[in-house]
C-alpha positions as CSV (number, residue, x, y, z in Angstrom):
1,M,123.6,97.3,48.8
2,L,120.6,96.8,51.0
3,S,119.8,93.1,50.7
4,Y,121.8,92.1,53.8
5,R,119.7,91.5,56.9
6,H,121.4,90.7,60.2
7,A,118.3,88.8,61.4
8,F,119.5,85.8,59.3
9,H,122.6,85.5,61.4
10,A,121.6,86.7,64.8
11,G,123.2,85.0,67.8
12,N,125.9,83.2,65.7
13,H,129.4,82.7,66.8
14,A,130.3,86.2,65.4
15,D,127.6,87.9,67.5
16,V,128.8,86.1,70.6
17,L,132.3,87.5,70.2
18,K,131.4,91.0,69.1
19,H,128.7,91.5,71.8
20,W,130.9,90.1,74.6
21,V,133.7,92.6,73.6
22,L,131.1,95.4,73.4
23,L,130.0,94.7,77.0
24,E,133.6,94.7,78.2
25,L,134.1,98.1,76.5
26,L,130.9,99.5,78.1
27,D,131.9,98.2,81.5
28,Y,135.2,100.0,81.3
29,L,133.4,103.2,80.2
30,N,131.2,102.9,83.2
31,R,134.0,102.9,85.7
32,K,134.3,106.7,85.4
33,D,131.5,109.1,86.4
34,K,131.8,111.3,83.5
35,P,129.2,110.6,80.8
36,Y,129.9,109.3,77.3
37,W,128.4,108.8,73.9
38,I,128.1,105.4,71.9
39,V,127.8,105.8,68.1
40,D,126.5,102.7,66.3
41,T,127.1,103.0,62.6
42,H,125.1,99.9,61.5
43,A,122.5,99.4,64.2
44,G,120.3,96.8,62.6
45,A,116.8,95.9,63.9
46,G,117.8,95.8,67.6
47,L,116.1,92.6,68.7
48,Y,115.7,89.3,66.9
49,A,113.2,86.4,67.3
50,L,115.2,83.2,67.0
51,A,112.5,80.6,66.6
52,R,110.7,82.2,63.7
53,G,111.3,84.4,60.7
54,P,114.8,84.9,59.2
55,A,116.8,83.7,62.3
56,A,115.0,80.4,62.2
57,K,115.9,79.8,58.6
58,N,119.5,78.7,59.0
59,A,119.4,78.7,62.8
60,E,122.9,80.0,63.1
61,Y,122.3,80.9,66.7
62,A,122.4,77.1,67.7
63,D,126.1,77.1,67.1
64,G,126.5,80.5,68.8
65,I,124.6,81.7,71.8
66,G,122.9,78.3,71.8
67,R,126.0,76.7,73.0
68,L,126.4,78.9,75.9
69,W,122.7,78.9,76.8
70,G,121.9,76.9,80.1
71,R,125.5,76.5,81.1
72,A,126.4,77.4,84.7
73,D,130.2,76.9,84.4
74,L,131.2,79.9,82.3
75,P,134.0,82.1,83.4
76,A,132.7,85.3,85.0
77,P,133.1,87.7,82.0
78,L,131.2,85.3,79.7
79,A,128.6,84.6,82.4
80,A,128.0,88.3,82.6
81,Y,127.5,88.4,78.8
82,L,125.1,85.5,79.1
83,A,123.2,87.1,81.9
84,R,122.3,90.0,79.6
85,I,120.8,87.6,77.1
86,R,118.9,85.9,79.9
87,D,117.4,89.2,80.9
88,L,115.4,89.3,77.7
89,N,114.4,85.6,78.1
90,P,112.8,85.3,81.5
91,S,111.0,82.2,80.8
92,G,114.3,80.4,80.5
93,R,113.8,79.5,76.8
94,L,116.1,81.1,74.3
95,A,113.7,83.0,72.1
96,L,115.1,86.5,71.7
97,Y,118.6,87.8,70.9
98,P,119.6,91.5,71.4
99,G,121.6,93.5,69.0
100,S,124.2,96.2,70.0
101,P,121.6,98.9,70.5
102,F,119.7,96.8,73.2
103,L,122.9,95.8,74.9
104,A,124.2,99.4,75.0
105,L,121.0,100.9,76.4
106,R,120.8,98.3,79.2
107,L,124.3,99.2,80.3
108,M,124.5,102.9,79.8
109,R,123.7,105.3,82.7
110,T,121.1,108.1,82.7
111,A,123.5,110.8,81.5
112,D,125.0,108.6,78.6
113,R,123.8,108.9,75.1
114,L,123.3,106.5,72.1
115,R,123.4,107.6,68.4
116,L,122.1,105.0,66.0
117,F,122.4,104.9,62.2
118,E,120.8,102.3,59.9
119,L,120.2,102.5,56.1
120,H,117.8,99.7,55.7
121,G,114.2,101.1,56.0
122,S,112.6,97.9,57.3
123,D,115.3,97.4,60.0
124,L,115.0,101.1,61.0
125,D,111.3,100.8,61.6
126,L,111.8,97.7,63.6
127,L,114.5,99.2,65.6
128,A,112.4,102.3,66.4
129,G,109.4,100.3,67.5
130,Q,111.3,97.8,69.6
131,L,113.3,100.5,71.5
132,A,110.0,102.3,72.1
133,E,108.5,99.1,73.5
134,Y,111.4,97.9,75.7
135,F,112.6,101.4,76.8
136,P,109.5,103.5,77.2
137,G,110.0,107.0,78.3
138,Q,113.7,106.9,77.5
139,E,113.7,108.6,74.1
140,K,116.1,111.3,75.3
141,R,118.7,108.7,75.8
142,Y,119.0,107.8,72.1
143,A,118.5,109.1,68.6
144,I,117.9,107.1,65.5
145,A,118.5,108.2,61.9
146,R,118.2,106.5,58.5
147,A,121.6,107.3,57.2
148,D,124.9,105.8,55.9
149,G,126.8,105.3,59.2
150,F,130.2,105.8,57.6
151,L,129.1,109.3,56.4
152,A,127.1,110.2,59.5
153,L,130.2,109.9,61.8
154,K,131.4,113.3,60.5
155,A,128.4,115.1,62.2
156,V,128.6,113.4,65.6
157,L,132.4,113.4,66.3
158,P,133.8,114.5,68.6
159,P,130.8,114.0,71.0
160,P,130.2,116.8,73.5
161,P,131.5,114.9,76.6
162,R,134.7,114.0,74.8
163,R,134.2,110.4,75.9
164,G,132.8,107.7,73.8
165,L,132.8,104.5,71.7
166,V,132.2,104.1,68.0
167,F,130.9,100.6,67.1
168,M,131.2,99.7,63.5
169,D,129.5,96.4,62.4
170,P,128.9,96.7,58.6
171,A,127.8,93.8,56.4
172,Y,130.8,93.8,54.1
173,E,128.4,92.6,51.4
174,D,129.7,95.4,49.3
175,K,133.5,95.0,48.9
176,R,133.9,98.7,49.2
177,D,133.0,98.5,52.9
178,Y,136.5,97.3,53.6
179,L,137.9,100.5,52.3
180,R,135.1,102.6,53.8
181,V,135.8,101.1,57.3
182,L,139.5,102.0,57.0
183,M,138.8,105.6,55.9
184,A,135.9,106.1,58.6
185,V,138.3,105.0,61.5
186,K,141.2,107.2,60.1
187,E,139.0,110.2,59.7
188,G,137.1,109.5,63.0
189,L,140.4,109.4,64.9
190,A,141.3,112.7,63.4
191,R,138.2,114.3,64.9
192,F,138.1,112.2,68.1
193,A,141.7,111.2,68.9
194,T,140.8,109.9,72.4
195,G,137.8,107.9,71.4
196,T,137.5,104.1,71.4
197,F,136.7,102.7,67.9
198,C,135.6,99.0,67.6
199,V,135.3,97.4,64.2
200,W,134.0,94.0,63.6
201,Y,135.3,92.1,60.6
202,P,134.6,88.7,59.0
203,I,137.3,86.1,58.5
204,L,136.9,84.8,55.0
205,P,139.2,83.0,52.5
206,R,139.8,86.1,50.4
207,G,142.3,88.9,50.4
208,D,140.3,92.0,51.2
209,A,139.0,90.5,54.4
210,A,142.5,89.5,55.5
211,Q,144.0,92.8,54.6
212,L,141.5,95.0,56.6
213,P,142.9,94.3,60.1
214,L,146.5,94.6,58.9
215,K,145.7,98.0,57.4
216,L,143.9,99.2,60.6
217,R,146.9,98.3,62.7
218,R,149.1,100.7,60.8
219,L,147.0,103.6,62.0
220,P,148.9,105.9,64.5
221,V,147.0,104.7,67.5
222,D,147.2,102.1,70.3
223,W,145.2,99.0,69.1
224,L,144.1,95.6,70.0
225,D,143.1,92.9,67.4
226,V,141.2,89.8,68.6
227,S,139.9,87.0,66.5
228,L,138.1,83.6,66.8
229,T,137.9,80.9,64.2
230,V,135.4,78.1,64.7
231,Q,136.3,75.7,61.8
232,A,138.6,75.3,58.9
233,P,138.0,77.4,55.8
234,S,135.6,75.7,53.3
235,G,137.1,74.0,50.4
236,D,135.1,76.0,47.8
237,G,136.5,79.3,49.2
238,F,133.1,80.6,50.5
239,G,131.6,81.1,53.9
240,M,132.8,82.8,57.1
241,H,134.8,80.5,59.4
242,G,135.5,83.1,62.0
243,S,135.5,86.7,62.8
244,G,137.5,89.4,64.6
245,L,137.4,92.9,66.2
246,Y,139.9,95.7,65.9
247,V,139.8,98.2,68.8
248,A,141.6,101.6,68.6
249,N,142.4,103.1,72.0
250,P,141.4,99.9,73.9
251,P,141.0,99.7,77.6
252,W,144.1,98.5,79.3
253,T,142.2,95.7,80.9
254,L,140.8,94.2,77.7
255,A,143.7,92.1,76.4
256,R,144.1,90.3,79.7
257,T,140.4,89.6,79.9
258,L,140.3,88.2,76.4
259,R,143.3,86.1,76.8
260,E,142.1,84.5,80.0
261,N,138.6,83.8,78.6
262,L,138.9,83.0,74.9
263,P,140.3,79.5,75.4
264,A,136.9,78.6,77.1
265,L,134.8,80.4,74.5
266,T,136.8,78.8,71.6
267,G,136.1,75.3,73.1
268,L,132.5,76.0,73.4
269,L,132.1,77.4,69.8
270,A,134.5,75.0,68.0
271,R,133.1,73.0,65.1
272,D,136.3,71.1,64.4
273,G,139.8,70.7,65.7
274,T,141.2,73.8,63.8
275,A,139.2,76.2,66.0
276,A,141.6,78.9,67.3
277,W,141.8,82.4,69.0
278,R,144.3,85.2,68.8
279,V,144.8,88.5,70.6
280,E,147.5,91.0,69.4
281,T,148.2,94.5,70.6
282,G,150.3,97.4,69.5
283,E,151.1,101.0,70.4
284,A,151.2,104.2,68.3
285,A,154.5,104.8,66.7
286,A,155.2,108.0,68.6
287,R,153.8,109.2,72.0
288,S,155.2,111.2,74.7
289,P,155.9,109.2,77.9
290,A,154.1,111.9,79.9
291,R,150.9,111.5,78.1
292,P,149.6,107.8,78.2
293,G,146.9,107.0,75.7
294,P,143.2,106.9,76.8
295,G,143.2,103.1,77.1
296,R,146.6,102.6,78.6
297,R,147.2,101.9,82.3
298,P,149.0,104.7,84.0
299,K,152.5,103.6,85.3
């Protein structure tokens, strides 16, 4: 289904969580000199105007990035995320919000590469035009394709440098996406066992959404699962009241960073007294003590 447009939700509470975590993952990758690839399976349009067009219709950003905008008291990791948003808004007015392709390109080094997949034709055209405008002369650093990101993974894994991040942010408008996410991560790990896979998922009052992170945790890999709810579920059973991220092969630093800073973020984004956060981790069922996983801290 191609009716979903991320522009209607740009900068909301889910974007704040997912993009903050994305920046933490990129920061960890940048700590080693060896290059890496980022594969973004659902890239979207790349950059979103907040004061006009789809994003202004419901103004979801007001209860997301809007609650962080202008604050000078954020913990350092959240302040670093906010600084990336400010980079695109030099006037001091919150007018533009970057998607994952923009955030990735701004943090990647010269030798790193970005592979972007988007199935929606209009968003693909916008993405290509905006990257060309904001990153002129840097076309060798990224490649864009109109393709089903779930299927396209097979052709790009493992990446040549054998280091990388797969970022999956589907709409879940089609209920089959829940199963497709699970299979894509499972098959992706079979091709790229040391890669980091980050999957965003909505928190909804229905079973398939709740089951996805539980099923992902059963995969034979070290994992981290983080979620943030901003309000109680609606009485009619509709609407997203929070979101989460599953990370396979997470950096060993990530859980601590999230646990130390999520209380502050939850307080900022809370819409009622039920707002809450959660961070859980787990290890692969079998691993030789002599071979720590790619995201685990050596003893």
